C-alpha positions in Angstrom: 0.0 0.0 0.0 1.1 3.6 -0.5 1.9 5.8 2.5 -1.2 7.9 1.8 -3.4 4.9 1.9 -1.8 3.5 5.0 -2.1 6.8 6.9 -5.7 7.5 5.7 -7.4 5.8 8.7 -8.9 8.4 11.0 -7.1 7.2 14.2 -3.8 7.6 12.4 -4.8 11.0 11.0 -5.5 12.0 14.6 -2.1 10.9 15.7 -0.5 12.8 12.8 -2.2 16.0 13.9 -1.0 15.5 17.4 2.6 15.0 16.2 2.5 18.1 14.0 1.1 20.2 16.9 3.7 19.0 19.4 6.6 19.5 16.9 5.5 23.0 15.9 8.0 23.3 13.1 7.8 25.8 10.2 5.8 24.5 7.2 8.8 23.9 5.0 10.6 22.0 7.7 7.5 20.0 8.6 7.2 18.8 5.1 10.9 17.9 4.7 11.8 16.5 8.1 8.5 15.1 9.4 5.9 14.4 6.7 8.5 12.7 4.5 9.9 10.7 7.4 6.5 9.4 8.5 5.6 8.5 4.9 8.9 6.5 4.6 8.1 4.8 8.0 4.6 3.8 6.7 6.1 2.5 3.5 8.6 0.4 5.5 6.2 -1.2 8.0 3.2 -1.5 5.7 0.5 -3.4 7.7 2.9 -5.7 9.6 2.2 -6.6 13.2 4.4 -5.3 16.1 4.4 -8.7 17.8 3.2 -12.2 17.3 0.9 -12.6 20.3 1.4 -9.6 22.5 0.8 -5.8 21.9 -0.3 -4.5 18.5 -0.4 -8.0 17.1 -3.0 -7.3 14.4 -2.8 -5.8 10.9 -1.1 -2.4 11.0 0.2 -2.9 14.6 3.7 -1.7 13.8 2.5 1.4 12.2 0.0 2.2 15.0 2.6 1.5 17.7 5.3 3.7 16.0 2.9 6.7 15.7 1.6 6.2 19.3 5.1 6.1 20.7 6.0 9.2 18.7 3.0 11.2 19.9 3.4 10.2 23.5 7.1 10.8 23.6 6.7 14.2 22.1 4.1 15.0 24.8 6.5 13.9 27.5 9.3 15.9 25.9 7.4 19.1 26.8 8.2 18.5 30.4 11.9 18.3 29.9 14.5 21.1 29.6 17.0 20.0 27.0 20.0 19.8 26.6 20.4 18.9 30.3 22.2 21.5 32.3 22.8 23.8 29.2 22.8 27.6 29.2 19.4 29.2 28.4 20.7 30.4 25.0 21.7 27.0 23.9 18.4 25.5 25.2 16.4 27.9 23.0 18.7 27.4 20.0 18.6 23.6 20.1 15.0 23.1 21.2 13.8 22.0 17.8 16.5 19.5 17.1 16.1 17.8 20.5 12.3 17.6 19.9 12.9 16.2 16.4 15.3 13.6 17.7 12.5 12.3 20.0 10.3 11.7 16.9 13.2 10.1 15.0 14.0 7.7 17.9 10.4 6.7 18.4 10.0 5.7 14.7 13.3 3.9 14.4 13.4 2.0 17.7 11.3 -1.0 16.5 11.7 -0.8 12.7 14.1 -3.7 12.6 11.5 -6.2 13.9 10.4 -7.1 10.4 14.1 -7.6 9.6 15.0 -10.1 12.3 11.7 -11.4 13.8 9.6 -11.9 10.7 9.9 -13.5 7.3 8.0 -11.5 4.6 7.2 -13.3 1.4 6.4 -11.3 -1.7 3.8 -12.2 -4.4 3.0 -10.7 -7.9 -0.4 -9.4 -8.9 -1.3 -12.8 -10.3 -0.4 -14.6 -7.0 3.0 -15.8 -8.3 5.5 -16.2 -5.5 8.5 -13.8 -5.9 10.5 -14.9 -2.9 11.4 -13.3 0.4 11.6 -9.6 1.0 15.2 -8.6 1.5 15.0 -5.4 3.6 18.7 -4.6 3.0 17.7 -3.6 -0.5 14.9 -1.2 0.6 11.2 -1.1 1.5 8.6 -3.3 -0.2 7.3 -0.6 -2.5 10.8 -0.5 -4.1 9.9 -3.8 -5.7 7.6 -2.8 -8.6 6.6 -6.4 -9.4 5.4 -7.0 -5.8 1.6 -6.6 -5.2 1.0 -8.8 -2.1 3.0 -10.0 0.9 2.6 -12.6 3.6 4.1 -12.4 7.1 5.1 -15.2 9.4 7.3 -15.1 12.5 10.7 -16.9 12.7 10.8 -19.7 15.2 14.5 -19.1 15.8 14.2 -15.4 16.4 16.5 -13.9 19.1 15.0 -11.7 21.8 15.7 -8.0 21.4 18.0 -8.5 18.4 16.0 -5.8 16.6 17.5 -3.1 18.9 21.1 -3.3 17.7 20.0 -3.9 14.1 17.8 -0.8 14.0 20.8 1.6 13.2 21.6 -0.6 10.2 18.2 0.1 8.5 17.5 3.6 10.0 18.5 5.3 6.7 15.5 3.7 4.9 13.2 5.9 7.2 15.5 8.9 8.0 16.9 10.7 5.0 20.4 12.1 5.0 19.1 15.6 6.0 17.5 14.2 9.2 20.6 12.3 10.2 22.8 15.3 9.4 20.7 17.6 11.6 20.9 15.3 14.6 24.6 14.4 14.1 25.6 18.0 14.3 25.0 18.0 18.0 27.4 15.7 19.7 25.8 15.0 23.0 22.3 14.6 21.4 23.7 12.3 18.7 25.3 10.1 21.4 22.1 9.8 23.4 20.1 9.2 20.2 22.2 6.4 18.9 22.2 4.8 22.4 18.4 5.0 22.4 17.9 3.3 19.0 20.5 0.7 20.1 18.3 -0.1 23.2 21.1 1.1 25.5 18.7 3.2 27.7 21.4 3.7 30.4 23.4 5.8 28.0 20.4 7.4 26.3 19.7 9.7 29.2 16.4 11.7 29.1 15.9 10.6 25.5 15.8 7.0 26.6 13.5 7.7 29.5 11.0 9.4 27.3 11.1 6.5 24.8 10.7 3.9 27.4 7.7 5.6 29.1 6.0 6.3 25.7 6.6 2.7 24.6 5.1 1.3 27.9 2.0 3.5 27.6 1.4 2.5 24.0 1.7 -1.2 25.0 -0.6 -0.7 28.1 -3.3 1.0 26.1 -3.3 -1.7 23.4 -3.4 -4.5 25.9 -6.2 -2.9 27.9 -4.1 -1.7 30.8 -4.5 1.6 32.6 -2.1 4.4 31.6 -0.9 6.8 34.2 -2.5 9.7 32.3 -5.9 7.9 32.7 -6.8 8.0 29.1 -9.6 5.6 28.2 -8.6 2.2 27.1 -10.3 -0.6 25.1 -12.2 -3.1 27.2 -10.7 -6.5 27.3 -11.6 -9.6 29.4 -9.3 -10.9 32.1 -9.0 -14.2 30.3 -7.8 -12.5 27.1 -5.2 -10.5 29.1 -4.0 -13.7 30.8 -3.8 -15.6 27.5 -1.9 -12.7 25.9 0.5 -12.4 28.8 1.1 -16.2 28.8 2.0 -16.2 25.1 4.4 -13.3 25.7 6.1 -14.9 28.7 6.6 -18.1 26.7 7.8 -16.2 23.6 10.4 -14.2 25.6 11.4 -17.3 27.5 10.5 -15.9 30.9 8.8 -19.3 31.3 11.5 -21.6 29.9 10.5 -25.0 28.5 11.6 -28.6 28.1 14.6 -28.9 30.4 15.4 -29.7 34.0 14.3 -26.8 36.2 12.1 -25.3 33.5 8.7 -23.8 34.0 6.9 -26.1 31.6 7.1 -29.1 29.2 5.3 -29.6 25.9 4.1 -33.2 25.1 1.9 -34.0 22.2 -1.1 -31.7 22.3 -0.5 -30.5 25.9 1.6 -27.8 27.5 2.2 -28.5 31.2 3.3 -25.5 33.3 4.3 -25.4 37.0 1.2 -24.0 38.6 2.4 -21.4 41.1 5.4 -20.2 39.1 3.1 -19.6 36.1 0.5 -17.8 38.1 3.1 -15.5 39.8 4.6 -14.7 36.4 1.2 -13.9 34.8 0.3 -11.6 37.7 3.6 -9.7 37.5 3.4 -9.4 33.7 -0.1 -7.9 33.9 0.9 -5.5 36.6 3.9 -4.3 34.6 1.6 -3.7 31.6 -0.5 -1.4 33.7 -3.6 -3.6 34.3 -5.7 -3.0 37.4 -7.8 -5.5 39.2 -5.3 -8.4 38.8 -6.4 -11.2 41.1 -4.1 -11.7 44.1 -5.3 -15.3 44.4 -3.9 -18.0 42.2 -7.1 -19.9 42.5 -9.0 -17.0 40.8 -6.5 -16.9 37.9 -6.9 -20.6 37.4 -10.7 -20.3 37.6 -10.8 -17.6 34.9 -8.5 -19.7 32.6 -10.7 -22.7 33.2 -14.0 -21.0 32.7 -12.9 -19.9 29.2 -11.5 -23.2 28.1 -7.9 -21.9 28.1 -6.6 -24.6 30.4 -7.7 -28.3 30.7 -9.3 -29.0 34.1 -8.6 -32.1 36.2 -12.2 -32.9 37.1 -13.5 -29.8 38.8 -10.0 -28.6 39.7 -7.3 -26.9 37.7 -4.4 -28.6 39.4 -2.7 -31.8 38.1 -0.1 -33.8 40.0 2.5 -35.4 37.8 6.0 -36.7 37.6 8.2 -35.0 35.0 11.2 -37.0 34.0 14.2 -36.5 31.7 17.2 -38.6 31.0 18.8 -38.5 34.4 16.3 -36.5 36.5 12.6 -36.5 37.6 10.4 -34.3 39.8 7.0 -34.6 41.3 5.3 -31.4 40.5 2.0 -29.5 40.7 1.0 -28.5 37.2 -1.7 -26.8 35.1 -2.4 -28.1 31.6 -3.1 -26.1 28.5 -4.1 -27.3 25.0 -1.2 -26.4 22.7 -3.6 -25.0 20.1 -4.8 -22.4 22.6 -1.3 -21.1 23.1 0.2 -21.5 19.6 -2.5 -21.4 16.9 0.1 -21.9 14.2 1.7 -25.3 14.4 4.9 -24.0 12.8 5.4 -21.6 15.7 5.3 -24.3 18.4 8.5 -25.2 20.2 9.9 -28.7 19.9 8.4 -31.4 22.1 9.9 -32.4 25.4 12.1 -35.6 25.0 11.0 -36.9 28.4 7.8 -37.9 30.0 5.0 -36.2 32.0 3.2 -39.0 33.9 0.0 -37.9 35.6 -0.6 -39.4 39.0 -3.5 -41.8 39.0 -5.2 -40.3 42.1 -7.4 -37.4 40.8 -10.2 -37.4 43.5 -11.0 -34.2 45.3 -10.4 -35.3 48.9 -9.9 -33.1 51.9 -6.1 -33.7 51.7 -6.1 -32.6 48.1 -8.0 -29.5 49.0 -5.5 -28.7 51.7 -2.5 -29.4 49.4 -3.9 -27.1 46.7 -4.8 -24.3 49.1 -1.4 -24.4 50.8 0.4 -24.3 47.5 -0.9 -20.7 47.2 -0.1 -19.7 50.8 2.9 -17.6 50.0 1.0 -15.4 47.5 -2.2 -15.2 49.6 -0.5 -14.1 52.8 1.8 -11.8 51.0 -1.3 -10.1 49.5 -2.7 -9.7 53.0 0.4 -7.8 54.0 0.2 -5.5 51.0 3.0 -7.2 49.1 2.7 -7.1 45.3 5.8 -9.1 44.3 9.2 -8.2 42.9 8.9 -5.1 40.8 11.9 -5.9 38.7 11.3 -9.5 37.8 11.6 -9.0 34.0 13.9 -6.1 33.9 16.8 -7.3 36.1 17.9 -10.9 35.8 18.9 -11.2 39.4 17.1 -9.5 42.2 16.0 -10.9 45.6 12.6 -12.5 45.5 10.7 -15.7 46.2 11.5 -18.6 43.9 8.5 -20.9 43.5 9.6 -24.4 44.6 7.0 -26.5 43.0 8.1 -29.8 44.4 7.9 -28.7 48.1 5.4 -25.9 48.3 2.7 -28.2 49.7 4.7 -28.8 52.9 4.5 -25.2 54.1 1.5 -23.8 55.9 0.5 -20.2 56.0 3.6 -18.1 55.2 4.0 -14.4 54.8 7.0 -13.1 52.9 6.9 -9.7 54.6 10.6 -9.8 54.5 10.5 -9.3 50.7 8.1 -6.3 50.7 8.9 -4.2 47.6 8.3 -0.5 47.1 4.7 0.3 46.5 5.2 2.1 43.1 4.3 0.1 40.1 7.5 1.1 38.3 10.2 1.8 40.9 13.3 3.4 39.5 15.6 1.8 42.0 14.5 -1.4 43.8 16.5 -2.3 46.9 17.2 -5.3 49.0 15.2 -5.1 52.2 15.7 -8.4 54.0 17.3 -7.1 57.2 14.9 -4.2 57.6 11.9 -6.5 57.6 13.4 -9.3 59.6 11.4 -8.8 62.8 8.1 -8.5 60.9 8.9 -11.5 58.7 9.7 -13.8 61.6 6.5 -13.0 63.5 4.4 -14.2 60.6 6.1 -17.4 59.7 4.5 -20.7 60.6 6.4 -23.9 61.1 6.3 -26.5 58.3 4.9 -29.9 59.0 8.0 -32.0 58.4 11.7 -32.0 59.1 12.6 -33.1 55.6 12.3 -31.9 52.1 11.2 -33.7 48.9 11.4 -37.0 50.9 15.1 -36.6 51.7 16.2 -37.0 55.4 18.6 -34.3 56.6 21.6 -34.5 58.9 21.2 -33.4 62.6 23.7 -30.5 62.3 21.8 -27.5 60.9 24.7 -26.3 58.8 25.1 -29.7 57.2 21.3 -30.0 56.9 21.2 -26.7 55.0 23.9 -27.7 52.6 22.2 -31.0 51.9 18.8 -29.3 51.4 20.3 -26.6 49.1 22.2 -29.2 47.1 19.1 -31.3 46.6 16.8 -28.4 45.8 19.1 -27.1 43.1 19.7 -30.6 41.7 16.0 -31.3 41.4 15.2 -27.8 39.9 13.1 -26.6 42.9 15.4 -23.6 43.4 16.2 -21.4 40.3 19.6 -20.0 39.5 20.3 -16.7 37.8 16.6 -16.1 37.3 14.2 -13.4 38.6 13.1 -14.3 42.1 16.1 -16.5 42.5 18.1 -16.8 45.8 21.1 -18.3 44.1 23.3 -16.7 41.5 26.5 -17.7 39.7 28.9 -14.8 39.7 32.5 -14.6 38.4 33.9 -15.0 42.0 31.8 -18.1 42.7 28.2 -18.8 44.0 26.2 -16.0 45.7 23.6 -17.2 48.2 21.3 -14.3 49.0 21.2 -14.0 52.8 19.3 -14.3 55.0 16.5 -15.1 52.4 17.9 -18.5 51.4 18.1 -19.6 55.0 14.5 -18.5 55.6 13.5 -20.7 52.7 15.3 -23.5 54.5 13.3 -22.9 57.6 10.0 -22.8 55.6 10.8 -26.1 54.0 12.1 -27.9 57.1 11.2 -26.1 60.3 14.9 -25.9 61.3 16.2 -22.7 63.0 17.3 -20.6 60.1 19.5 -18.3 62.2 21.4 -21.3 63.7 21.6 -22.9 60.2 23.3 -19.8 58.9 25.8 -19.8 61.7 26.6 -23.5 61.4 27.0 -23.1 57.6 29.5 -20.3 58.1 31.4 -22.6 60.5 31.9 -25.0 57.6 34.2 -22.3 56.0 33.0 -22.9 52.5 32.5 -19.1 52.1 34.8 -16.3 51.5 34.8 -13.1 53.6 34.5 -9.7 52.1 38.0 -8.3 52.0 36.7 -4.7 52.1 35.1 -4.9 55.5 36.1 -8.4 56.8 32.4 -9.4 57.1 30.7 -12.5 55.7 28.4 -10.5 53.4 29.2 -9.5 49.9 27.2 -6.7 48.1 26.2 -6.9 44.4 24.5 -4.6 42.0 21.9 -5.9 39.5 21.3 -3.6 36.6 19.6 -3.7 33.3 18.4 -0.8 31.1 17.5 1.9 33.6 16.7 -0.3 36.6 19.1 -1.0 39.4 18.8 -3.4 42.3 21.1 -4.1 45.3 21.7 -7.7 46.6 23.7 -9.0 49.5 24.7 -12.6 50.2 27.3 -15.1 51.2 29.9 -15.9 48.5 31.0 -19.5 48.1 34.2 -19.3 45.8 34.1 -23.1 45.0 30.5 -24.1 44.0 31.4 -27.8 43.6 30.2 -28.9 47.1 26.8 -27.3 46.2 26.5 -27.7 42.4 28.7 -30.7 41.8 30.1 -30.7 38.2 27.3 -28.4 37.0 28.3 -24.8 36.6 26.0 -22.4 34.8 27.3 -19.2 33.2 27.6 -16.2 35.5 24.6 -13.9 35.8 25.5 -11.2 33.3 23.3 -8.6 35.1 25.3 -8.8 38.4 28.5 -7.0 39.3 30.2 -6.5 42.7 29.4 -3.3 44.5 32.4 -1.1 45.3 30.8 0.3 48.4 
């Protein structure tokens, strides 16, 4: 389609009027630097979707998203004095180019998605297949023999590869005059290139504006509530949950088909660890700006079950099964989804699990089953009662203190309140912090003792330090404790293995009933750890950072992980670095 035809829709005309008003450029500059650029952007993205199963996934999604981000980012720009810290004369002189750079970044930041995430096949007017579109040679309208195109998503696409690729194709949208204008201003050009690369730490205020505008566009499209309270499209909770699930699977926030994964695909069924999945869905919806997200896992399961999105086990959502691979097996509490409800296109489905998922024969709804299912949600329910909303940086920072769902052992714990992990109340905190010590007193008062002095059926030594080591080794080996993941207590770092403390010892208490304080002391007596040379204490401090988010972790450092991990040694968590404080 031509740019004029693509931009003729009334909602797009409204966005164009907003952009023109917010830029407020002279008519000749508007035509050369804005109208021409937006027309080139429309020609480039055509009616391609912005994602496969998340935001703006329909026809024209990429075009709508780009225009929405541009309009919102320009609106946010009005509240910033740019360049930062410059003299008033310079601020006035450079106002237009900084505003224009916001528009240019908004249009370019996602334009490489069709290049790396999608395969576009071109067809002639008579339906004859012409082959794939090669974006390196220019937009689709540059192929005069092409009249139609089909879009499919690559199965092997790499998450966020479009960000570093965007500068390679930016010239197809931004003409030389646009790039020349921005490049004349060194500090602006540095921030602008960082922004379109996805390096928001270096992009300064430009990156902040782009991130905020992008989030608001996503929230509106998914039916979330934007901070500016603009009206949004009504969308049922089951649709929001289904969309969030597809996104979490697509971005591998719920990994599949391995030891310690969140789920396994067998035949026509997708089996997901129940609590881990519900927690991830709840956090995803909150990050997208949705309100009214259920605090009860049971309610989430009920909604999915009512709309046929998951397969019930009689009248219940929960299935108990043994998941087994080549040299491992776990008894887990799972929820079951028809694969067709998650991936409509068979070509987009992941490979099948090369192990087995064996459903336990007992499926009756006895009192013990009811108690087991209820207590599997105890952590989340009691946390909600305390006003806890869960880790706020779960998807942005790959290593911040939080609660790791331990599917194989969660049924052994009675009512537990994780008040010791209370995050900030803001939905999007700029700087989450580690608050274990500050909440210790409150957290200990609300913990209830577990019912057994063993975990996953393994007996433990009498000494609390040795018992903790045996419990930790077993939990990691069986995949009940995550490593290097959001919510994880255990992280591999360059210097060894970081055990977040005292959180990991409290988890030990919750699973076994043993005195966590004594277990920590006895473990330190084993001298497997390394003291902090800066202050001669047992605690090491780390910084977790990604994009513009920063978190602070503290824990015990074990330089030789072999007594805990054996021969298994995951790669270090790339988001963690030692704190110099």
